[in-house]
N, CA, C and O atoms as a printed pandas DataFrame, in Angstrom:
     atom_number atom_name residue_name chain_id  residue_number  x_coord  y_coord  z_coord
0              1         N          MET        A               1    9.946   -2.673  -19.826
1              2        CA          MET        A               1    9.657   -1.556  -18.740
2              3         C          MET        A               1   10.272   -1.472  -17.391
3              4         O          MET        A               1   10.349   -2.508  -16.730
4              5         N          ILE        A               2   10.853   -0.012  -16.764
5              6        CA          ILE        A               2   11.122   -0.492  -15.357
6              7         C          ILE        A               2   10.391    0.436  -14.317
7              8         O          ILE        A               2   10.268    1.660  -14.374
8              9         N          VAL        A               3    9.981   -0.342  -13.453
9             10        CA          VAL        A               3    9.139   -0.226  -11.914
10            11         C          VAL        A               3   10.160   -0.437  -11.283
11            12         O          VAL        A               3   10.953   -1.363  -11.454
12            13         N          ASP        A               4   10.227    0.815  -10.141
13            14        CA          ASP        A               4   10.452    1.097   -8.873
14            15         C          ASP        A               4    9.151    0.456   -8.133
15            16         O          ASP        A               4    7.977    0.785   -7.961
16            17         N          CYS        A               5   10.099   -0.776   -7.744
17            18        CA          CYS        A               5    8.416   -1.183   -6.540
18            19         C          CYS        A               5    8.690   -1.067   -5.403
19            20         O          CYS        A               5    8.292   -1.923   -4.612
20            21         N          HIS        A               6    9.502    0.096   -4.935
21            22        CA          HIS        A               6    9.634    0.177   -3.405
22            23         C          HIS        A               6    9.950    1.952   -3.019
23            24         O          HIS        A               6   11.132    2.289   -2.941
24            25         N          THR        A               7    8.873    2.997   -2.797
25            26        CA          THR        A               7    9.415    3.688   -2.687
26            27         C          THR        A               7    8.071    4.439   -1.412
27            28         O          THR        A               7    6.864    4.225   -1.518
28            29         N          HIS        A               8    8.774    5.371   -0.214
29            30        CA          HIS        A               8    7.700    5.351    0.860
30            31         C          HIS        A               8    7.372    7.588    0.161
31            32         O          HIS        A               8    7.986    8.351   -0.584
32            33         N          ILE        A               9    5.860    7.697    1.173
33            34        CA          ILE        A               9    5.909    9.288    0.715
34            35         C          ILE        A               9    5.269    9.478    2.403
35            36         O          ILE        A               9    4.429    8.694    2.845
36            37         N          ASP        A              10    5.809   10.609    3.195
37            38        CA          ASP        A              10    5.819   10.841    4.505
38            39         C          ASP        A              10    5.309   11.770    4.056
39            40         O          ASP        A              10    5.832   12.378    3.122
40            41         N          PHE        A              11    3.703   12.276    4.802
41            42        CA          PHE        A              11    3.252   13.375    4.028
42            43         C          PHE        A              11    2.923   14.463    4.694
43            44         O          PHE        A              11    2.277   15.471    4.407
44            45         N          SER        A              12    3.739   13.911    6.082
45            46        CA          SER        A              12    4.448   15.368    7.325
46            47         C          SER        A              12    5.420   16.025    6.565
47            48         O          SER        A              12    5.639   17.237    6.591
48            49         N          ALA        A              13    5.954   15.249    5.937
49            50        CA          ALA        A              13    7.065   16.492    5.323
50            51         C          ALA        A              13    6.497   17.720    4.313
51            52         O          ALA        A              13    7.060   18.751    3.942
52            53         N          GLY        A              14    5.300   17.247    4.053
53            54        CA          GLY        A              14    4.844   18.823    2.905
54            55         C          GLY        A              14    5.154   18.737    1.606
55            56         O          GLY        A              14    6.066   17.952    1.351
56            57         N          ASP        A              15    4.803   19.150    0.956
57            58        CA          ASP        A              15    4.964   19.266   -0.488
58            59         C          ASP        A              15    6.324   19.159   -0.982
59            60         O          ASP        A              15    6.439   18.667   -2.105
60            61         N          ASP        A              16    7.246   19.475   -0.450
61            62        CA          ASP        A              16    8.615   19.525   -1.404
62            63         C          ASP        A              16    8.939   18.046   -1.552
63            64         O          ASP        A              16    9.642   17.701   -2.502
64            65         N          LEU        A              17    8.418   17.019   -0.563
65            66        CA          LEU        A              17    9.036   16.186   -0.670
66            67         C          LEU        A              17    8.399   15.290   -1.738
67            68         O          LEU        A              17    9.125   14.679   -2.522
68            69         N          LEU        A              18    6.696   15.166   -1.808
69            70        CA          LEU        A              18    5.715   15.270   -2.630
70            71         C          LEU        A              18    6.759   15.687   -4.438
71            72         O          LEU        A              18    6.998   14.902   -5.355
72            73         N          SER        A              19    7.004   16.668   -4.357
73            74        CA          SER        A              19    8.235   16.888   -5.550
74            75         C          SER        A              19    8.887   16.522   -6.079
75            76         O          SER        A              19    8.931   16.426   -7.306
76            77         N          GLU        A              20    9.953   16.045   -4.925
77            78        CA          GLU        A              20   10.865   15.252   -5.273
78            79         C          GLU        A              20   10.430   13.669   -5.362
79            80         O          GLU        A              20   11.056   13.049   -6.222
80            81         N          HIS        A              21    9.610   13.027   -4.732
81            82        CA          HIS        A              21    9.195   12.405   -5.009
82            83         C          HIS        A              21    8.423   12.201   -6.976
83            84         O          HIS        A              21    8.697   11.355   -7.828
84            85         N          LEU        A              22    7.806   12.951   -7.006
85            86        CA          LEU        A              22    7.356   13.032   -8.458
86            87         C          LEU        A              22    8.182   12.514   -9.870
87            88         O          LEU        A              22    8.108   11.578  -10.666
88            89         N          SER        A              23    9.245   14.078   -9.596
89            90        CA          SER        A              23   10.383   13.858   -9.861
90            91         C          SER        A              23   11.296   12.790  -10.131
91            92         O          SER        A              23   11.740   12.571  -11.258
92            93         N          ALA        A              24   11.601   12.079   -9.048
93            94        CA          ALA        A              24   12.307   10.476   -8.952
94            95         C          ALA        A              24   11.667    9.273  -10.014
95            96         O          ALA        A              24   12.230    8.289  -10.495
96            97         N          ALA        A              25   10.301    9.753  -10.170
97            98        CA          ALA        A              25    9.396    8.545  -10.535
98            99         C          ALA        A              25    9.684    8.715  -12.202
99           100         O          ALA        A              25    9.826    7.702  -12.887
100          101         N          GLU        A              26    9.751    9.919  -12.736
101          102        CA          GLU        A              26    9.925   10.422  -14.322
102          103         C          GLU        A              26   11.299    9.598  -14.752
103          104         O          GLU        A              26   11.468    9.419  -15.958
104          105         N          THR        A              27   12.280    9.091  -13.830
105          106        CA          THR        A              27   12.988    8.121  -14.262
106          107         C          THR        A              27   12.621    6.614  -14.795
107          108         O          THR        A              27   13.445    5.848  -15.294
108          109         N          VAL        A              28   11.481    6.383  -14.631
109          110        CA          VAL        A              28   11.022    4.987  -14.563
110          111         C          VAL        A              28    9.727    5.006  -15.147
111          112         O          VAL        A              28    8.943    5.944  -15.005
112          113         N          ASP        A              29    9.419    3.629  -16.024
113          114        CA          ASP        A              29    8.232    3.742  -16.522
114          115         C          ASP        A              29    7.085    3.813  -15.714
115          116         O          ASP        A              29    5.979    4.185  -16.106
116          117         N          ARG        A              30    7.434    3.370  -14.325
117          118        CA          ARG        A              30    5.940    2.511  -12.863
118          119         C          ARG        A              30    6.505    2.972  -12.007
119          120         O          ARG        A              30    7.715    3.199  -12.038
120          121         N          CYS        A              31    5.698    3.229  -10.982
121          122        CA          CYS        A              31    6.466    3.461   -9.664
122          123         C          CYS        A              31    5.041    2.989   -8.399
123          124         O          CYS        A              31    3.849    3.294   -8.347
124          125         N          ILE        A              32    6.059    2.013   -7.418
125          126        CA          ILE        A              32    4.839    1.620   -6.536
126          127         C          ILE        A              32    5.110    2.570   -5.156
127          128         O          ILE        A              32    6.146    2.795   -4.531
128          129         N          VAL        A              33    3.801    2.995   -4.976
129          130        CA          VAL        A              33    4.478    3.873   -4.049
130          131         C          VAL        A              33    3.971    3.239   -2.631
131          132         O          VAL        A              33    2.759    3.458   -2.603
132          133         N          LEU        A              34    4.402    2.473   -1.305
133          134        CA          LEU        A              34    3.727    1.690   -0.287
134          135         C          LEU        A              34    3.519    2.820    0.428
135          136         O          LEU        A              34    4.010    3.939    0.275
136          137         N          ALA        A              35    2.305    2.191    1.672
137          138        CA          ALA        A              35    2.049    3.140    2.514
138          139         C          ALA        A              35    3.064    3.037    3.794
139          140         O          ALA        A              35    3.609    1.946    3.961
140          141         N          ASN        A              36    3.371    4.155    4.757
141          142        CA          ASN        A              36    4.389    3.657    5.733
142          143         C          ASN        A              36    4.371    2.716    6.825
143          144         O          ASN        A              36    3.338    3.251    7.228
144          145         N          ILE        A              37    4.532    1.962    7.527
145          146        CA          ILE        A              37    4.736    1.403    8.572
146          147         C          ILE        A              37    3.569    1.985    9.130
147          148         O          ILE        A              37    3.314    3.187    9.059
148          149         N          ARG        A              38    2.879    1.155    9.671
149          150        CA          ARG        A              38    1.579    2.052   11.115
150          151         C          ARG        A              38    0.811    2.636   10.184
151          152         O          ARG        A              38   -0.178    2.625   10.916
152          153         N          ALA        A              39    0.514    3.006    9.459
153          154        CA          ALA        A              39   -0.303    3.754    8.830
154          155         C          ALA        A              39   -1.412    3.580    9.031
155          156         O          ALA        A              39   -1.880    2.441    9.037
156          157         N          ASP        A              40   -2.495    5.191    9.359
157          158        CA          ASP        A              40   -3.877    4.727    9.517
158          159         C          ASP        A              40   -4.123    5.215    8.095
159          160         O          ASP        A              40   -3.455    5.571    7.124
160          161         N          ASP        A              41   -6.146    4.972    8.635
161          162        CA          ASP        A              41   -6.801    4.876    7.300
162          163         C          ASP        A              41   -7.031    6.527    6.597
163          164         O          ASP        A              41   -7.208    6.700    5.391
164          165         N          GLU        A              42   -6.987    7.591    7.568
165          166        CA          GLU        A              42   -6.281    8.328    6.727
166          167         C          GLU        A              42   -5.225    8.924    6.457
167          168         O          GLU        A              42   -5.214   10.155    6.460
168          169         N          GLU        A              43   -3.667    7.915    6.050
169          170        CA          GLU        A              43   -2.953    8.278    5.828
170          171         C          GLU        A              43   -2.660    7.103    4.457
171          172         O          GLU        A              43   -1.809    7.206    3.573
172          173         N          ASN        A              44   -3.381    6.327    4.597
173          174        CA          ASN        A              44   -4.061    5.138    3.341
174          175         C          ASN        A              44   -4.743    6.111    2.646
175          176         O          ASN        A              44   -4.488    6.011    1.445
176          177         N          HIS        A              45   -5.684    7.223    2.954
177          178        CA          HIS        A              45   -6.820    7.966    2.240
178          179         C          HIS        A              45   -5.525    8.974    1.128
179          180         O          HIS        A              45   -5.517    9.129   -0.094
180          181         N          LYS        A              46   -4.781    9.372    1.955
181          182        CA          LYS        A              46   -3.733   10.420    1.093
182          183         C          LYS        A              46   -3.043   10.024    0.421
183          184         O          LYS        A              46   -2.601   10.729   -0.486
184          185         N          LEU        A              47   -2.579    8.443    0.619
185          186        CA          LEU        A              47   -1.524    7.994   -0.473
186          187         C          LEU        A              47   -2.963    7.904   -1.815
187          188         O          LEU        A              47   -2.755    8.304   -2.960
188          189         N          GLY        A              48   -3.836    7.533   -1.538
189          190        CA          GLY        A              48   -4.559    7.318   -2.465
190          191         C          GLY        A              48   -5.103    8.147   -2.851
191          192         O          GLY        A              48   -6.017    7.735   -3.565
192          193         N          GLU        A              49   -5.065    9.410   -2.776
193          194        CA          GLU        A              49   -5.592   10.807   -3.307
194          195         C          GLU        A              49   -4.039   11.591   -4.572
195          196         O          GLU        A              49   -4.000   12.251   -5.610
196          197         N          TYR        A              50   -2.955   10.915   -3.533
197          198        CA          TYR        A              50   -1.904   11.516   -4.098
198          199         C          TYR        A              50   -1.798   10.402   -4.923
199          200         O          TYR        A              50   -2.263   11.042   -5.867
200          201         N          VAL        A              51   -1.539    8.961   -5.564
201          202        CA          VAL        A              51   -1.798    8.970   -6.193
202          203         C          VAL        A              51   -2.462    8.686   -7.841
203          204         O          VAL        A              51   -1.991    8.693   -8.979
204          205         N          SER        A              52   -3.938    8.418   -7.171
205          206        CA          SER        A              52   -4.777    8.748   -8.458
206          207         C          SER        A              52   -4.519    9.905   -8.927
207          208         O          SER        A              52   -4.643    9.926  -10.151
208          209         N          GLY        A              53   -4.134   11.127   -8.359
209          210        CA          GLY        A              53   -3.527   12.199   -9.151
210          211         C          GLY        A              53   -2.594   11.995  -10.288
211          212         O          GLY        A              53   -2.726   12.411  -11.439
212          213         N          HIS        A              54   -1.827   11.434   -9.886
213          214        CA          HIS        A              54   -0.350   11.159  -11.289
214          215         C          HIS        A              54   -0.677    9.563  -11.283
215          216         O          HIS        A              54    0.163    8.847  -10.737
216          217         N          ASN        A              55   -2.177    8.764  -12.016
217          218        CA          ASN        A              55   -2.130    7.322  -12.096
218          219         C          ASN        A              55   -1.344    7.026  -13.718
219          220         O          ASN        A              55   -1.139    5.872  -14.096
220          221         N          GLU        A              56   -1.187    7.525  -14.064
221          222        CA          GLU        A              56   -0.332    7.305  -15.578
222          223         C          GLU        A              56    1.315    6.735  -14.971
223          224         O          GLU        A              56    1.849    5.852  -15.643
224          225         N          LYS        A              57    2.108    7.292  -13.645
225          226        CA          LYS        A              57    2.946    7.224  -12.945
226          227         C          LYS        A              57    2.868    5.792  -11.755
227          228         O          LYS        A              57    3.234    4.617  -11.732
228          229         N          LEU        A              58    2.188    6.718  -10.907
229          230        CA          LEU        A              58    1.982    5.783   -9.797
230          231         C          LEU        A              58    1.111    4.922   -9.328
231          232         O          LEU        A              58   -0.080    5.222   -9.411
232          233         N          THR        A              59    1.372    4.073   -8.926
233          234        CA          THR        A              59    0.061    2.706   -7.839
234          235         C          THR        A              59    0.706    2.423   -6.566
235          236         O          THR        A              59    1.824    2.031   -6.229
236          237         N          GLY        A              60   -0.401    2.762   -5.954
237          238        CA          GLY        A              60   -0.453    2.506   -4.690
238          239         C          GLY        A              60   -0.917    1.567   -3.470
239          240         O          GLY        A              60   -2.081    1.167   -3.471
240          241         N          PHE        A              61   -0.094    1.220   -2.485
241          242        CA          PHE        A              61   -0.698    0.179   -1.930
242          243         C          PHE        A              61   -0.687    0.499   -0.387
243          244         O          PHE        A              61    0.331    1.066    0.010
244          245         N          ALA        A              62   -1.590    0.242    0.476
245          246        CA          ALA        A              62   -2.055    0.598    1.523
246          247         C          ALA        A              62   -1.476   -0.217    2.429
247          248         O          ALA        A              62   -1.003   -1.341    2.260
248          249         N          PHE        A              63   -1.565    0.566    3.588
249          250        CA          PHE        A              63   -1.290   -0.579    4.698
250          251         C          PHE        A              63   -2.101   -1.208    5.407
251          252         O          PHE        A              63   -3.226   -0.736    5.574
252          253         N          VAL        A              64   -1.611   -2.827    6.193
253          254        CA          VAL        A              64   -2.577   -3.402    6.890
254          255         C          VAL        A              64   -1.912   -4.280    7.925
255          256         O          VAL        A              64   -1.061   -5.021    7.432
256          257         N          GLU        A              65   -2.090   -4.399    9.336
257          258        CA          GLU        A              65   -1.598   -5.476    9.798
258          259         C          GLU        A              65   -1.962   -6.589   10.449
259          260         O          GLU        A              65   -1.910   -6.851   11.650
260          261         N          PRO        A              66   -2.535   -7.551    9.049
261          262        CA          PRO        A              66   -3.514   -8.651    9.135
262          263         C          PRO        A              66   -3.860   -9.602   10.357
263          264         O          PRO        A              66   -4.808  -10.383   10.280
264          265         N          SER        A              67   -2.928   -9.496   11.674
265          266        CA          SER        A              67   -2.542   -9.825   12.281
266          267         C          SER        A              67   -3.239   -9.466   13.657
267          268         O          SER        A              67   -3.433  -10.339   14.503
268          269         N          ARG        A              68   -3.601   -8.165   13.842
269          270        CA          ARG        A              68   -4.052   -7.293   14.819
270          271         C          ARG        A              68   -5.361   -7.895   14.595
271          272         O          ARG        A              68   -5.763   -8.639   15.490
272          273         N          GLU        A              69   -6.196   -7.697   13.448
273          274        CA          GLU        A              69   -7.725   -8.017   13.305
274          275         C          GLU        A              69   -7.776   -8.715   11.695
275          276         O          GLU        A              69   -6.959   -8.722   10.774
276          277         N          VAL        A              70   -9.007   -9.225   11.841
277          278        CA          VAL        A              70   -9.085  -10.331   10.849
278          279         C          VAL        A              70   -9.638   -9.341    9.667
279          280         O          VAL        A              70  -10.442   -8.419    9.797
280          281         N          ILE        A              71   -9.103   -9.707    8.697
281          282        CA          ILE        A              71   -9.393   -9.247    7.095
282          283         C          ILE        A              71   -9.772   -9.498    6.125
283          284         O          ILE        A              71   -9.191   -9.152    5.096
284          285         N          GLY        A              72  -10.908  -10.205    6.136
285          286        CA          GLY        A              72  -11.554  -10.651    5.013
286          287         C          GLY        A              72  -11.851   -9.546    3.712
287          288         O          GLY        A              72  -11.626   -8.344    3.570
288          289         N          GLU        A              73  -12.487  -10.626    2.827
289          290        CA          GLU        A              73  -13.017   -9.922    1.221
290          291         C          GLU        A              73  -13.625   -8.743    1.896
291          292         O          GLU        A              73  -12.919   -7.737    1.965
292          293         N          LYS        A              74  -14.855   -8.704    2.418
293          294        CA          LYS        A              74  -15.685   -7.944    3.031
294          295         C          LYS        A              74  -14.642   -6.065    3.170
295          296         O          LYS        A              74  -14.532   -4.993    2.575
296          297         N          LYS        A              75  -14.038   -6.945    4.620
297          298        CA          LYS        A              75  -13.282   -5.161    4.924
298          299         C          LYS        A              75  -11.980   -4.721    3.842
299          300         O          LYS        A              75  -11.817   -3.553    3.488
300          301         N          LEU        A              76  -11.081   -5.872    3.382
301          302        CA          LEU        A              76  -10.643   -5.655    2.092
302          303         C          LEU        A              76  -10.679   -4.991    1.332
303          304         O          LEU        A              76   -9.717   -4.275    1.056
304          305         N          SER        A              77  -12.295   -4.953    0.415
305          306        CA          SER        A              77  -12.771   -4.507   -0.174
306          307         C          SER        A              77  -13.004   -2.839    0.021
307          308         O          SER        A              77  -12.775   -1.926   -0.772
308          309         N          SER        A              78  -13.468   -2.815    1.186
309          310        CA          SER        A              78  -13.195   -1.877    1.537
310          311         C          SER        A              78  -12.653   -0.726    1.590
311          312         O          SER        A              78  -13.122    0.366    1.269
312          313         N          ILE        A              79  -11.105   -1.142    2.228
313          314        CA          ILE        A              79  -10.121   -0.712    2.470
314          315         C          ILE        A              79   -9.641   -0.060    0.669
315          316         O          ILE        A              79   -9.145    1.060    0.548
316          317         N          THR        A              80   -9.869   -0.862   -0.411
317          318        CA          THR        A              80   -8.931   -0.706   -1.762
318          319         C          THR        A              80  -10.045    0.230   -2.278
319          320         O          THR        A              80   -9.766    1.284   -2.851
320          321         N          SER        A              81  -11.405   -0.208   -2.046
321          322        CA          SER        A              81  -11.940    0.915   -2.921
322          323         C          SER        A              81  -12.575    2.372   -2.072
323          324         O          SER        A              81  -13.386    3.123   -2.614
324          325         N          LYS        A              82  -12.094    2.567   -0.808
325          326        CA          LYS        A              82  -12.212    4.019   -0.150
326          327         C          LYS        A              82  -11.037    4.242   -0.312
327          328         O          LYS        A              82  -11.012    5.436   -0.015
328          329         N          THR        A              83  -10.066    3.989   -0.556
329          330        CA          THR        A              83   -8.797    4.428   -1.058
330          331         C          THR        A              83   -8.786    4.649   -2.074
331          332         O          THR        A              83   -8.955    5.843   -2.318
332          333         N          GLY        A              84   -8.640    3.935   -3.002
333          334        CA          GLY        A              84   -8.669    4.402   -4.639
334          335         C          GLY        A              84   -6.880    2.987   -4.613
335          336         O          GLY        A              84   -6.788    2.603   -5.779
336          337         N          LEU        A              85   -6.142    2.547   -4.061
337          338        CA          LEU        A              85   -5.169    1.721   -3.355
338          339         C          LEU        A              85   -5.639    0.599   -4.545
339          340         O          LEU        A              85   -6.773    0.161   -4.742
340          341         N          SER        A              86   -4.341    0.275   -5.292
341          342        CA          SER        A              86   -4.068   -1.029   -5.747
342          343         C          SER        A              86   -3.877   -2.263   -4.998
343          344         O          SER        A              86   -4.478   -3.278   -5.352
344          345         N          GLY        A              87   -3.014   -2.268   -3.892
345          346        CA          GLY        A              87   -2.150   -2.856   -3.361
346          347         C          GLY        A              87   -2.432   -3.089   -1.959
347          348         O          GLY        A              87   -3.138   -2.275   -1.363
348          349         N          ILE        A              88   -1.981   -4.067   -1.384
349          350        CA          ILE        A              88   -1.950   -4.185    0.187
350          351         C          ILE        A              88   -0.200   -4.186    0.494
351          352         O          ILE        A              88    0.609   -4.659   -0.305
352          353         N          VAL        A              89    0.021   -3.809    1.285
353          354        CA          VAL        A              89    1.660   -3.870    1.974
354          355         C          VAL        A              89    1.822   -3.876    3.553
355          356         O          VAL        A              89    1.578   -2.987    4.370
356          357         N          VAL        A              90    2.516   -5.699    3.789
357          358        CA          VAL        A              90    2.321   -6.377    5.012
358          359         C          VAL        A              90    3.781   -5.830    5.435
359          360         O          VAL        A              90    4.516   -5.592    4.477
360          361         N          TYR        A              91    4.365   -5.571    6.840
361          362        CA          TYR        A              91    5.554   -5.734    7.516
362          363         C          TYR        A              91    5.594   -6.548    8.271
363          364         O          TYR        A              91    5.996   -6.206    9.383
364          365         N          CYS        A              92    5.212   -8.001    8.071
365          366        CA          CYS        A              92    6.251   -8.657    8.692
366          367         C          CYS        A              92    7.502   -9.041    9.719
367          368         O          CYS        A              92    7.694  -10.090   10.332
368          369         N          SER        A              93    7.991   -8.273    9.698
369          370        CA          SER        A              93    9.344   -8.296   10.657
370          371         C          SER        A              93    8.857   -7.246   11.662
371          372         O          SER        A              93    8.396   -7.302   12.802
372          373         N          ALA        A              94    9.091   -6.435   10.942
373          374        CA          ALA        A              94    8.648   -4.947   11.306
374          375         C          ALA        A              94    7.698   -4.706   12.759
375          376         O          ALA        A              94    8.000   -4.051   13.757
376          377         N          CYS        A              95    5.986   -5.782   12.365
377          378        CA          CYS        A              95    5.702   -5.672   13.124
378          379         C          CYS        A              95    5.246   -6.546   13.890
379          380         O          CYS        A              95    4.167   -6.505   14.480
380          381         N          GLY        A              96    6.164   -7.503   13.923
381          382        CA          GLY        A              96    6.668   -8.913   14.748
382          383         C          GLY        A              96    5.322  -10.091   14.443
383          384         O          GLY        A              96    4.431  -10.287   15.269
384          385         N          PHE        A              97    5.396  -10.708   13.260
385          386        CA          PHE        A              97    4.390  -12.106   12.540
386          387         C          PHE        A              97    5.278  -12.438   11.969
387          388         O          PHE        A              97    6.338  -11.962   11.562
388          389         N          HIS        A              98    4.610  -13.598   11.954
389          390        CA          HIS        A              98    4.716  -14.419   11.212
390          391         C          HIS        A              98    4.162  -14.323    9.751
391          392         O          HIS        A              98    3.178  -13.620    9.522
392          393         N          PRO        A              99    4.725  -14.955    8.867
393          394        CA          PRO        A              99    4.140  -14.383    7.180
394          395         C          PRO        A              99    2.918  -15.637    7.800
395          396         O          PRO        A              99    1.817  -15.264    8.205
396          397         N          ALA        A             100    3.180  -16.600    7.794
397          398        CA          ALA        A             100    2.204  -17.656    8.036
398          399         C          ALA        A             100    1.093  -18.222    8.996
399          400         O          ALA        A             100    0.480  -19.289    8.972
400          401         N          HIS        A             101    1.024  -16.801   10.120
401          402        CA          HIS        A             101    0.086  -16.999   10.905
402          403         C          HIS        A             101   -1.579  -16.904   10.700
403          404         O          HIS        A             101   -2.188  -16.011   10.111
404          405         N          SER        A             102   -1.981  -17.765   11.180
405          406        CA          SER        A             102   -3.419  -18.072   11.190
406          407         C          SER        A             102   -4.563  -16.403   10.491
407          408         O          SER        A             102   -5.350  -16.250    9.557
408          409         N          ARG        A             103   -4.255  -15.897   11.112
409          410        CA          ARG        A             103   -5.361  -14.887   10.816
410          411         C          ARG        A             103   -4.532  -14.232    9.488
411          412         O          ARG        A             103   -5.295  -13.963    8.560
412          413         N          VAL        A             104   -3.481  -14.009    9.303
413          414        CA          VAL        A             104   -3.131  -13.751    7.864
414          415         C          VAL        A             104   -2.961  -14.441    6.645
415          416         O          VAL        A             104   -2.732  -13.870    5.579
416          417         N          MET        A             105   -3.101  -16.022    6.828
417          418        CA          MET        A             105   -3.387  -16.662    5.898
418          419         C          MET        A             105   -4.730  -16.178    5.953
419          420         O          MET        A             105   -4.949  -15.300    5.119
420          421         N          LEU        A             106   -5.753  -16.504    6.729
421          422        CA          LEU        A             106   -7.509  -15.385    5.902
422          423         C          LEU        A             106   -7.488  -14.571    5.101
423          424         O          LEU        A             106   -8.185  -14.553    4.086
424          425         N          PHE        A             107   -5.941  -13.026    5.736
425          426        CA          PHE        A             107   -5.999  -12.335    4.728
426          427         C          PHE        A             107   -5.694  -12.890    3.112
427          428         O          PHE        A             107   -6.339  -12.623    2.098
428          429         N          TYR        A             108   -4.696  -13.599    3.235
429          430        CA          TYR        A             108   -4.217  -13.791    1.752
430          431         C          TYR        A             108   -5.003  -14.296    1.054
431          432         O          TYR        A             108   -5.025  -14.044   -0.151
432          433         N          GLU        A             109   -6.019  -15.309    1.745
433          434        CA          GLU        A             109   -7.274  -15.859    1.194
434          435         C          GLU        A             109   -8.181  -15.519    0.656
435          436         O          GLU        A             109   -8.801  -16.123   -0.219
436          437         N          ALA        A             110   -8.526  -13.807    1.407
437          438        CA          ALA        A             110   -9.094  -12.496    0.581
438          439         C          ALA        A             110   -8.648  -12.098   -0.363
439          440         O          ALA        A             110   -9.347  -11.933   -1.363
440          441         N          ALA        A             111   -7.124  -11.775   -0.335
441          442        CA          ALA        A             111   -6.797  -11.116   -1.221
442          443         C          ALA        A             111   -6.600  -11.485   -2.609
443          444         O          ALA        A             111   -6.438  -10.747   -3.581
444          445         N          GLU        A             112   -6.656  -13.197   -2.515
445          446        CA          GLU        A             112   -6.762  -13.888   -3.827
446          447         C          GLU        A             112   -7.852  -13.698   -4.563
447          448         O          GLU        A             112   -7.893  -13.312   -5.731
448          449         N          GLN        A             113   -8.760  -13.983   -3.838
449          450        CA          GLN        A             113  -10.430  -13.881   -4.145
450          451         C          GLN        A             113  -10.713  -12.772   -4.877
451          452         O          GLN        A             113  -11.426  -12.659   -5.874
452          453         N          LEU        A             114   -9.757  -11.552   -3.974
453          454        CA          LEU        A             114  -10.627  -10.398   -4.764
454          455         C          LEU        A             114   -9.725   -9.774   -5.869
455          456         O          LEU        A             114  -10.368   -8.946   -6.514
456          457         N          GLY        A             115   -8.040   -9.951   -6.421
457          458        CA          GLY        A             115   -7.390  -10.503   -6.893
458          459         C          GLY        A             115   -6.079   -8.645   -6.819
459          460         O          GLY        A             115   -5.417   -7.878   -7.517
460          461         N          VAL        A             116   -6.535   -8.949   -5.372
461          462        CA          VAL        A             116   -5.088   -7.713   -4.841
462          463         C          VAL        A             116   -4.136   -8.147   -4.497
463          464         O          VAL        A             116   -4.201   -8.960   -3.575
464          465         N          PRO        A             117   -2.808   -7.805   -5.078
465          466        CA          PRO        A             117   -1.788   -8.332   -5.009
466          467         C          PRO        A             117   -1.026   -7.818   -3.926
467          468         O          PRO        A             117   -0.617   -6.677   -4.144
468          469         N          VAL        A             118   -0.552   -8.533   -2.298
469          470        CA          VAL        A             118    0.451   -8.329   -1.997
470          471         C          VAL        A             118    1.868   -7.847   -1.888
471          472         O          VAL        A             118    2.702   -8.128   -2.748
472          473         N          PHE        A             119    2.168   -7.042   -0.713
473          474        CA          PHE        A             119    3.953   -6.519   -0.921
474          475         C          PHE        A             119    4.158   -6.793    0.208
475          476         O          PHE        A             119    3.785   -6.083    1.142
476          477         N          PHE        A             120    4.982   -8.206    0.374
477          478        CA          PHE        A             120    5.790   -8.204    1.405
478          479         C          PHE        A             120    6.950   -7.631    1.885
479          480         O          PHE        A             120    7.797   -8.510    1.728
480          481         N          SER        A             121    7.571   -6.501    2.462
481          482        CA          SER        A             121    8.556   -5.553    2.935
482          483         C          SER        A             121    8.932   -6.000    4.129
483          484         O          SER        A             121    9.776   -5.384    4.780
């Protein structure tokens, strides 16, 4: 099985980019689409809608910044259920936090308890 583990979509670029992304995804068995850095709830939701329309090929990961807010099981469950996304992406270096920050460790515990994969970029 061939999996492209690192793709992004810029929803402000229009439908042509979505078509290009889907066309490129045809060359693999599965494609993980990561939310862009600093994506807000609306962008995570758009990503969820996009991947749910192509769930035979695409898997989406929402963006969160666990160093800025406490993200426990309840919050994490809400994010994944409301967006329909399967995992979470964190951008440690780009967001300026250490991957072992105490608040981030609480997030990892919640992700582990819920079985939600975490992607580090």
